[in-house]
C-alpha positions as CSV (number, residue, x, y, z in Angstrom):
1,M,13.1,-6.9,17.5
2,F,10.0,-4.8,18.0
3,R,6.7,-6.7,17.4
4,L,3.2,-5.3,17.5
5,G,0.6,-7.5,19.0
6,P,-3.2,-7.2,18.6
7,V,-3.6,-5.0,21.6
8,E,-1.0,-2.5,20.4
9,L,-2.6,-2.4,16.9
10,V,-6.1,-1.7,18.4
11,I,-4.6,1.1,20.5
12,I,-2.9,2.6,17.4
13,L,-6.1,2.4,15.4
14,L,-8.1,4.1,18.2
15,I,-5.6,6.9,18.4
16,A,-5.7,7.4,14.6
17,L,-9.5,7.4,14.8
18,L,-9.5,10.1,17.4
19,L,-6.9,12.2,15.5
20,F,-8.4,12.0,12.0
21,G,-12.1,11.1,12.6
22,P,-14.0,8.3,10.8
23,G,-14.5,10.2,7.5
24,R,-10.9,11.2,7.0
25,L,-9.7,7.8,8.1
26,T,-11.8,5.9,5.5
27,H,-10.6,8.4,2.9
28,L,-7.0,7.8,3.8
29,A,-7.5,4.0,3.7
30,R,-9.1,4.3,0.3
31,E,-6.3,6.3,-1.1
32,L,-3.7,3.9,0.4
33,G,-5.5,1.0,-1.3
34,Q,-5.6,2.8,-4.7
35,S,-1.9,3.6,-4.5
36,I,-1.0,0.0,-3.7
37,R,-3.1,-1.2,-6.6
38,E,-1.4,1.3,-9.0
39,F,2.0,0.2,-7.7
40,R,1.3,-3.4,-8.4
41,R,-0.2,-2.6,-11.8
42,G,3.0,-0.7,-12.6
43,L,5.2,-3.7,-11.5
44,T,3.3,-6.1,-13.7
45,A,3.4,-3.7,-16.6
46,E,7.2,-3.5,-16.2
47,E,7.5,-7.3,-16.0
48,E,5.4,-7.7,-19.2
49,K,7.5,-5.1,-21.0
50,S,10.8,-6.7,-20.0
51,E,9.5,-10.2,-21.1
52,T,8.3,-9.1,-24.5
53,K,11.2,-6.8,-25.3
54,P,14.1,-8.7,-27.0
55,D,17.6,-8.3,-25.5
56,K,19.8,-5.8,-27.3
57,P,22.9,-7.4,-28.8
58,S,26.2,-6.1,-27.3
């Protein structure tokens, strides 16, 4: 199994910082956070919809 330690994560973050720059990296992180929030909001909406919707008789 492949595991990432703290040193490897720091190296990956430094490489990403060099490739994208600080402005683009913060923009990417913000977009990722927004899409995760939207995904979770969609999941809770689906759960609420399925809980309030009565089962169809077969």
